[in-house]
N, C-alpha and C positions, 0 to 999 in steps of 0.2 A: 179374750172374753167371748164366750160362746152363747151369751144370753143378753137380753135387753133389760137393763135396770133403770128405774126412774125414781128420783127423789122429787116429791111435790112439796115445796117449801113456801110457807107464808111469811112474808116480811111484815114488819111493823107490829109484832106481838107486844102488847103493852102500851101502844100509842094512845089508845082510848079504850074504854070498857066495851063499846060497841064493836070495835075491831077485834079486841081480844075474844069476846063471846062468839063472833063470827068464825074466827079461826078454830075455836074449840068445837063448834058445830060441824065445821068442814072436816075435822079429824074424826069426831065420833060417828058421824053419819055419812061420811064421804070417803074420798081416797087421799086426803091430805095426810102426809106422813111426818112433816117436819115444820118447825117455825123458828124465827129469829127474833130474839127479845131485845127491845129498845129500853135499856135500863134507866135512861134519864127522862123518860116520858111519864105523864101523870098516872097512867094505869099500870106501871111496871110492877109495883107491889101486888096489885090486884091479880095480874097475870101470874106472877111467881107463886102466889098462894094457891093457885088452881092446878099446878103441875103435879101435886101429890096424887091426884086422881086421874092423871093422864100418863100412865107408865109407858105406853107405846109411842108417845109423841117425842120425836127427837127435837131437842131445843138447843139452838146455838145463840150466839150474840150478834145483834145487828148494830155494829159499831157506828157511832153517830158523832160527827163533828160539824153538822150544818143545821141543827134544829134544837131549840130549847137551851137549857143551861147545862154546863158540863158537870161531871162528877167531881173533878178537881176544883179547888178554888180558882176563880178566873185569873187572879194575879199570877198563878203558876203557868198559865198558858196564854200569854198576852197576844200572840199572833193568831190565835183561833177565835177570839171573842171581840165583841164591840164594847163601846163605853158602858152599855147596860149590863155587861157580864154574860150575855147570851152568845151562843155561837153566831157567826155571820150567816146570813142566808146562803142557800146552796149555790146560787149563781156567783156570789162573792167568794165563797170558799173554793169553788172550782177554779176561778181565775187565780186565786192566791196559790193554789197547789200547782197549777200549770206554770206559773211564773216564779215559783220558788220564793214566795213571800211568807212562807211559814217555816217554823223550826221543827225539824224532824224529831228531836227529843221531846218536844211538847206533844206532838201527835202520838208518839209511842207511849208517853206517860198517861195520856188520857185514855188511849185504847186499853192499856193495862188496868187502869182504874175501873173502867166499865166491865172488863172481864172479872176483876176482883169483886165487884158488886154482886155478880152472880155467885161466885164461890163463897162469899160471906153468907149467902142464904142456902148453902148446901147444894148448889146447882153446878154441875160440871158441863160446860158448853160442848156440844157435839161438834161444833164447827163455828166459823166466823165468816161474816160478810159485812156489808156496810150500807148505810142509808145513802141513796142516790149513787151507789157504787164509788164512793169517794176513795176507797182503798186502792183503786187501780190508777188513780192520778199520779203523775210523776213524783210529787212531793210527799205522797202518803204510802206508796207501795213498799218502800224499804222499811219505814216504821211499822207498817202492818205486819210484814214478815217477821221482824224482830220481836214485836209484842207477842205474836202467837208462839214463837219459839220459847220466849221467856216464860210464858204462862202454860206451856204444855199442850196447846191446841194443835192437833195434827191435820185437821181437815178444813177446807175453805171452799167458797164458791169459785167456780172456774171463771177466769176473765173471758175466755173464748165464748163466742155466741154463734149459733148455727140455726138455720131455718130448714124445716122439713115440710113437705117434700122438697128435695133439692131443686135448685133452679133459681130464677130471679136474677137480679143485677149482680155483676162481678163485684167482689169485695164484701159479700155477705149482707146481713140485714141491718146495716148501719145507716145513719143519717148522712145526707150530703151527696156530693158528686162522686164520680168514679175515683179520682185521686184520693179524696178524703177517706172513702170507704176502704180502699186498699191499704192505706196507711194505718187506719184504726185496726183493721184486721191483723196486720203484721205486728203492731204494737201489742195487742192483746195476746197474740200467740207467744211473743217474746216474754211477756210477763209470766205466762203460764209455764213455759218450759225453762226459763232462766231464773227470774227473780223468785218465783214461788215453787221452784222445782222440788223442794223438800216437803211440800205439803201434799196430802192426798186430796185429789180433786176429781170431780166428774170430768169426762172427756170434753164436755161442752155444756153450756146452758142453752135451753131451747129459747129461741127468740123469734120475732116476727118482723116483717118488713114494715116500714114506717106507716104506709097507707093502711095496713091492717091494725097496727097498734092504736091508731087514732079513730078507728071505725068499730064501735062496739057491736054494731049489727053483724059485722063480719068476723069479729075476733073469736067468738065461740066456735065457728066453723073452722077457723085456723087452728084452734086447739085440737079439734078432732083430727084434722089432716096431719098435724105434727105427730100426734100419738099413734095414728095408724101407719105412719111411715118411718118411725124411729128404727135405725139400724142396730146392730149388736153394739153393746158398750154401755157405759153409765152416763146418765144425763140428769139435769135438774130442770124442772119447770118451776120458775119463781112466780108467785102469785100474791095477790093482795085482797083476800076476802074480808068482809066485815059487815056489820049491821049498822043501820042508821042510828045515830045517837044525837038527840037534840042538844044543841049547844056546842057541838063539835063538827058534825057532818056538814052543816051549812057552809062552812069555810074550807072544807076538804075538797080539793079539786077533783079527786077521783072517787067520790063517795058512790056514784052510780055504778062505776066499774066494780067497786068492792062488792056491792050487792049482787051484781050479775055473776061475778066469779064465785061467790058462795053458792049460787044456784047451780052453776056448772059442776062445782066440786062435789055436790051432793046429788047430782042427777044420775039416775040409773043407767041412762044410755052411755054416759062417760065411763062408768065403772065396767059395764059390759064390754065396751070397746077396748079398755085396758086388758081385760081378761082374754078377749078374742085375739088380741095382738101378742099374747104371750109375754107381757111385760111384768117383771117382778118389781113390786113397790118396795123401796128401802128407805132408810134414813142415812144421815151422814155417819152414823156409827159403823155402817157396813161398807163405806167407800173403800177403805184400805184393806178389806179382807182379800186374801189371796185364795184362788181355787185350790182345793186339796188335790195333789197329784194322784192320778189313777195308776195302779200298777200296770206295767206293760202287758199286753195280751200275749199269751203263749198258746202254742198249738196243743190241743189235747193229745195225750199219748195214744198211739195206735193200739187198737184192740188186738190181742194175740189169741 
């Protein structure tokens, strides 16, 4: 790869109308190229109905097993839901996936049902990822890969995370002490190169060190530094833009970050930085493209 390519993907498309409208604004007036649709959320139909007027936006599926109600009847996926028929909260689901208290066939079936929801509305997902990255947990990685293969989805978010400019603690931009960071980094690399090897993926997802992710005053500058220092290859910047929506945002833990990210995604200085850095903005439709071989150079015949 002799160029730098970047997917700018917004998660949570369809979670609420405010988030959906923010994502659309970031695409129309900024440098956002892609989004991931949460099909079991209240504004999913609202989001799907607007895609007809967004032909350049790549839209994948944001597979979700830790928020709201499932697409399948709860009785068909008992290890994923509580007594009320809703998915368990993220912290509970994560624990169940780590400790193998879920059934892989249930996860695969729900993932396929969510993909089918999009297909039933004439939408072909460009890629798949998941809410709170649940697809990379041990209990879900296999079902995720099988669901995508069965539904014909060839691209997915990379498990690997990297921070730019290079530097910082050994083990990458992961939480915890040295041993945990190294183990997480090795686990994610193994997922990418072994479990998900048949999927087309970016080389890495842009990430940020913990102290930066939780400091909104610094995070915008970290975005700039990462963009300015990206090497050759294909990368994804995952983001969460959105507009404030009364009745939803008051209980949304990252609503302030969503509004800030919308500002960054539509700011001229960011767009100009991407252009100066020679970055080509793409969607997941382009991840698997192969460069066209150039004919070998030959010497010009000598003039006689």
